N, C-alpha and C positions, 0 to 999 in steps of 0.2 A: 533585474530592474530595481529590486529593493536594495541590493548591495550598492548599485550606482547612486541611488537616491541618498543613501546614508553617507557614501563617500563625498558626494557633492555638499551635503550638509556639513560634514566635518571640515571640508575645505573652506566653506563660507565662514564657519565659526572660527577657523584658524586665522582668518583675516582680521577679526575683531578682538580675539583673545589668544594669548600665547598658550598653545597646546602642542603636544608632541604629535605631529601630523602623521608621520609614517607608522608609529606604533598604533595609533588609533585605526588607521586604515587596515593594517595587517590584522589587528584584533577583530575588526568587522568582517574581513574575509574569512578568518578562522572560525568565528562563531557561525556565520551563514553556511560555511562548508559543512560543519558538524551537524547543523540542523538539517541540511539537505541529505547528508549521509544517513542520519537516524530516522528521517521521516519515512513512513511506509507509503511511498508515492504510488506503487502498484496497487496496494490495498485500498488507498483512497479513491483511485480511479475505478476499481472494481466495485467498491461500495457505492460510489456515486451512480454508476450505471445500474446496479441492482435496485437502488432506491428509486431511480427514475422509472424503472420497469414496474416496480410495485405501486408507484403513484399513478401510473397510467400514461405518463408522458413519453414513454419509450415502448414501442410495440413488441420488441423481442429482446431477449438476452443473447448477446454474442458469446456463445459457449466456447467457440474457438479461441477467443481472446483469453479465456481463463487458463488455457494451457500455457500461455506465455509467462505467467507468474503463479504457478499452482500453489505454492506455499502461502502467498499473500491472499489468495482467493479462497482457500478452504473455509475459514470461519464464516465468511459472508455467503458462500455457496451453500454451506450446511444450513444456515438460517433460512435462505431462500428455499432450499429443498423441503424444509419442514413446513413452510407456509404456502407453497405454490399448489394450485389446483390443476394446472395444465399437465396432462399425463405424459405427453411427448417431452416437454421440457423437464419434467421430473425424471424421466428415463435418462435423458442426456446428462443431467446433473448427477444422477446416481452413477453413471458410467465414469464421469469425471472424478467423483469422490473415491470410488473403489479402484480406479485405474492408477491412482498416484501411489507408488510404492515408496517405502522409506528405506531403500537399500543403502544409500550413501549417507551414513551418519557420522562422517569424519569430522573432527574438530575444526579443521581448516575451512570447511564449507558451511559451518554453522552460522546462522544469523537469527535475528529475532523472529522473522516470519517462519523459518523452519522449526524453531522451538515452539511457537504457537501451534503450528500445524501438527507437530509431533504430539502435543498434549491432546489434540482432538482425534488422533489417528485410530486407535483400535475401537473406542466406543462411539462410532458414528451412530449406532442404533438406527440403521436404515430399515424401515419397515416395508416389506414387499407386499 
């Protein structure tokens, strides 16, 4: 929707001022595509849900959802694990954190979330 709004604004401006319409539209698409590619959307969703749980507006954390994006979830789950008092949830989070192995570290599958999760991997310091 943002891309369409910017494109419409560019079209309206091109009616009053001489600008290179196609170049500006392509530049808009390229910039928005790069922003979408580099945004940690999975991490933002998980952080939002965990923040809602901690503020009390969400009754439970959907732990199954965390397995859909384990690398993006690790930093936020580790923080929640350290701050949660619910023993059952803490056990589920510990299972999630310890169950994620780092077996595939190939260059082709590396991204920012994997790199962040790899920095956290060995020293989770989970206290039993």
